[in-house]
N, C-alpha and C positions, 0 to 999 in steps of 0.2 A: 742436284739433290733438292728435293722439295720438302719443306717442313710445314706440317699442319698442326695448329694448336686448337684443340677442341676439349672442353671440360677440363682444363688445366693439365692436359696430357699432350705430350709432344710425339708426333708420329713422323718418322722420316721415311720418305719414299724415293727410291732411285728410279729415275726414268731412263730406261735403256731402250734404245731403238733395236728391234730385232730385225735380222735380215730375213727377207721373204724368199722363199724358195720358188723358183719359177715352175709353173704347172705345165706338164707336158700333156698335150692333147693327142689322143690316139684316134686316128680317122677310121679305124677298123670298126665294122658293125658287129655288135655282139648279138649272138643268137640267144633268145630267151624262150625257154619252153614254158608255155602257159600252164601246162599240166603240173609241172613241178611247183610253180608258184601257188596254184590252187590247192595242191596237196599240203604245202607248207601252211597255208592259211587254215585249212581244215584241222591239221594236227595242232596248231596253236590254239584254235577254238576248243578242241577236245581237252587240251591240257588246262586251259582256263576253267572249263566246266568241272573238271576233276578237282581242281584246287578249291572251287567254290563249294562243291559238295562236301569235301573234307572239312573245310572251315565251318560250314553250317552244322555238320554232324558233331564236330568237336565242341562247338558252342552249345548245342542242345545237350550234349553229354555233361558238360561242365555245369550248366544250369540245373540239370537233373540231380547231379551229385550234390550241388550246393543246397538245393531244396530238401533233399533227403537228409543231409547233415543238420539242417535247421529243424526238421521235424523230429529227429532223434534227440537233439539237445532239449527241445521243449518237453 
């Protein structure tokens, strides 16, 4: 057990050795289809673009409503 005193606070830490699990290496070659990878990248890009458009449109809508509210109050 390790005790650390910092700023008049006592922190106790138990150092426990974790058992490591041996990694099994597979010698089989995996077939990777480049078209599937490229399609996934394209779909991710489209989803990011959609999120950006939605975020910007909501921001503009919020600013418009806020400015309308301010002009009505004046």
